[in-house]
C-alpha angles and dihedrals in degrees: 000000000000113000112256109235124202136183110208114199116196130132096227125053140139129356085024093078100175127108113325089005092064096042094048092047093051090046095049091048092052096043089051096046102039108020102038099242119155103213135195117188123209109199142138133255112285121258097261131201116233095265095047124096126224116265120236116282089232124028142146122240119185090330095313116119112224122200118186113203123212117264140175122218138035128261091214095054134072125322090257091055091048092050090048091052090049096050096043090047089053097048093043091048092052092050093050092044090055090049093050097041092127093056100067140037099207144349141243107207123191127202093244105133099024099236097047091098087077086070090063092047093048094047092047089053099040104032099024096234118142121233137202113216113218111200117208098156129021115232142228083015095068092048092048093049091049090051092240091126133020115265106247095005130134094270092047094051090049091048092047091051091050092048093049089048097057093039093052095042092051118106087226142348134221123202126186099217144034091233088053090050089058092056095043092049087062088060097045129084110244093247088063097054091093094058095058114097133184117231112167119215117259148200124235107259092206092057109041121049136148114278122192108251093233089057097043112114093197089061090049094046092057097037095241092156114170095335118122104251114215105190133192110187121180142041117350091210135161090263094057118091097208099145094090088066091061091046091052090048088055089056095044103051091119094053128083091251127126120196111208124194116193124186135020147260148128093313099045098093092047093051091048091051090050091054092044094050090052093045091234113182092177094069124086127188120200132175122245107297124231115269091240086065094053096106096049094042096054094040091051093072126091090198125016122203127219120179145176127167107252092239088068096054112139092007091087137002125217101240093187086079093082096053090050091051087049091055090054092242122146116244131232107196125196097193147091113305088225095051121106094258093039090054092044092054093047096044092052097036090227099138146333129295118210115185111217091335128198121227090256093056092050092045089052094048092051092048089053091051091046088059093048109051091160089058091051090055093046094052091048091051092050092049090053091049093050090047092054090050101045118003109051122124087240092057091048097046089051089054093048091049089054094047094046093045090053100045099035100038102018091238118167110244135187127223095021110134133177119240106272117239110262092027 
């Protein structure tokens, strides 16, 4: 059988193992190793710390060819700098995809950065190669909710036109949540409804597994002892309603509970200031942890928090959920009950969902869980079982292989269903 050849277009990739970079790296590895895809990745230079050196513009990683296109700008700087980075990444990627057109048969294009779907549309028109559009964030909706652009303004309308263009010209579309599917359906022509498919994000089942708390080196390293560890690990971004955790910590200073924040982002300094102003000794802040510690970090928690302000429901999906479920840790969700993650928690009875909670509500929920250790264990077990059934990397890679095979090569596939209207 002829080798399946894919161009993967995403700004972030190995060794930038955060967010989409981690997921796309894991997916590419699995597609190459188990589904016979020959993959070339078109990405940008990683966002580097001052003491880090640039990685090569071309390199091989576990059989995957990585090509880093030239860009101008910095994703950690001003809005103008980030916009410049996105636009130069787009134009450079289009140029290289045209040059390399004999090296791939189709494309998988992410929404990171948000304009890069235009590359798929352009290549399909100029070179005649089909593309599958993978939606991680919905634009311009996200930018409007963040206040970056005016809702319904000229920029918003132009952005909406562009988004609808590359969504409707895609051979197929992948969304990562049922709530997201509802938003994307509003941008698709009816004839394209049948080519939209739901593939949730995942965790690598070979990496993250439950670890008994008394055997967990991460708990020992940070002297957690017998305290209940309430952990938030990930980006502290503008879409994440983390303030109720600090408020809950204020109300639970007399309880054996430790609140642990791991990661960084726009809100981190504000959260640290809140904790410092209140003299909270039951709050711990840590930087992002190395990927090789992921299993022990996630399994260290007694309760893990996922959050997304309700106004961002469907615009984004907290992907950290599935690693938490893999670790056998109960979830505490600060999000819309009808969101993808809210529904997942409730359907599998693997945690609590609190919609726009106050600090008092969070504190009461944690006190309830402290009094019911058996319930905590049961919820964690149910989360792990649901993960094994639906949210492993193996299951996701199999679904992507099916979608890509159908829309790039026109192969008949069984069991591939569009997202039903109404979720």
